[in-house]
Phi, psi and omega in degrees: 000148183264159178223144180222141177248180178067030174226147191283140171215165171274159178301140179275164181288159178284160182294343182282342181279142176290155178299142177288323179224132176233126177244122188237112174049045186279134174226152180213131168219155179257115181060231180259014181286180180291163177298134173266317176235142184223115172051056177276123175236126189203138174230125181241127185277155177303135177084358179283151172249108184248127175257131180254117191235146176174169179295159178302136178084008183277352178104012180301308182293326176298315178299317179298317180296326177291317177300323180286347183085010180276340174225158179254141176288155173284324177210162182083188186211155175233134176235125170253110191303325184270004183099221183290153176253154171276149182231137175233128185254176179297321178273124181300328175052045176280150175286118188293337182273356179253148174290168177304314180299317180292327175298319178288321178300325179299318177297321177295320178299314180295335177274003175087014178286131180302149184304320184295340183260348190294315184299313181296318180292323178297318179294323177296319180291320176295324176295323180299326179260020177061042177231032184300331183270001185250011185299332182262007180266144176274160186307323183292345178269358184251150173287169178302318179294322179292322177297322178291328175294320176297318179298323177294315177300319178296320177296318179293332179295340178288348175056043175263146179284341181244131179240121179255129186232119184254094179046053188291341184247010187298328185271002185264156176290163189300318183293315178298319179299317180297319178297320180287332172301315180297318179297314182295319178298319179296315179297318179301312181294324184285325185261340181073018179295151166273126184238132169244119190241112179272134177205156169252003182266110186299315183292327176298316178297317180293329179286321190260325195286137166277323169234141178237122181251126179259127178259144174284164171289166192307136358287142183291126175224156172278114186250346176199159180214140175241132178243124181264130193247349182274166181239015180282184180276151178219146178231159187295335181268003184290152179301325180296316179293320178297317181295317179293321178300318179297317181295316180293320180299320177300315179295319181295319178298321177298320179295318180295317178296319180298319182289330182279345184290000000 
């Protein structure tokens, strides 16, 4: 496994805390088809930001869906220590007839928050993602980046310690995506959530991840890992992120070539 310094991360959990997510000898196939995932073993500590990276079709989203409980593994097991995880997808999937605030309130309602508390908590969550002034706007009045911020607030409203994110910024332009990287990092540090972030964008993974896991093409396996050990600030254009991106890209190309051979 690889290691890199001089890139920012949040403090990791102590060794006394149980893992937030444990994946043990996990395998997945659909029906009698070929293996999609093969012998995945993974331990993620509380509060870590883990990026799951690989070529399209390598099984990243399948692994995330299994951790979320949306799919069942063919073999092996997954444990989320805190119970269910919140999930955020590429499509914000907001209810178009509800305002941003009401979309967040609905998640609070499903989580058992009393009606009298929902409005205030929804506004606090929208403020957390810098959308305090957009609570009364409907999704069609919001930009793509703003809709994803509402989706993030809605995910946080589920009050889960683990947040799973499946390429949530893939459809956004580069500048908007960079702004949301900053927002997400701030929210992560402020809330202490454990985040697993699926992406096929190498530089995005290098910008965000405290740990970066590279998956092989099918069957998907964890074939390399990078752990960032510094606690300074990092930006997507920084030399450290560029250097890590180059190293990961070389490994990814080798995996793609190996699969194509």
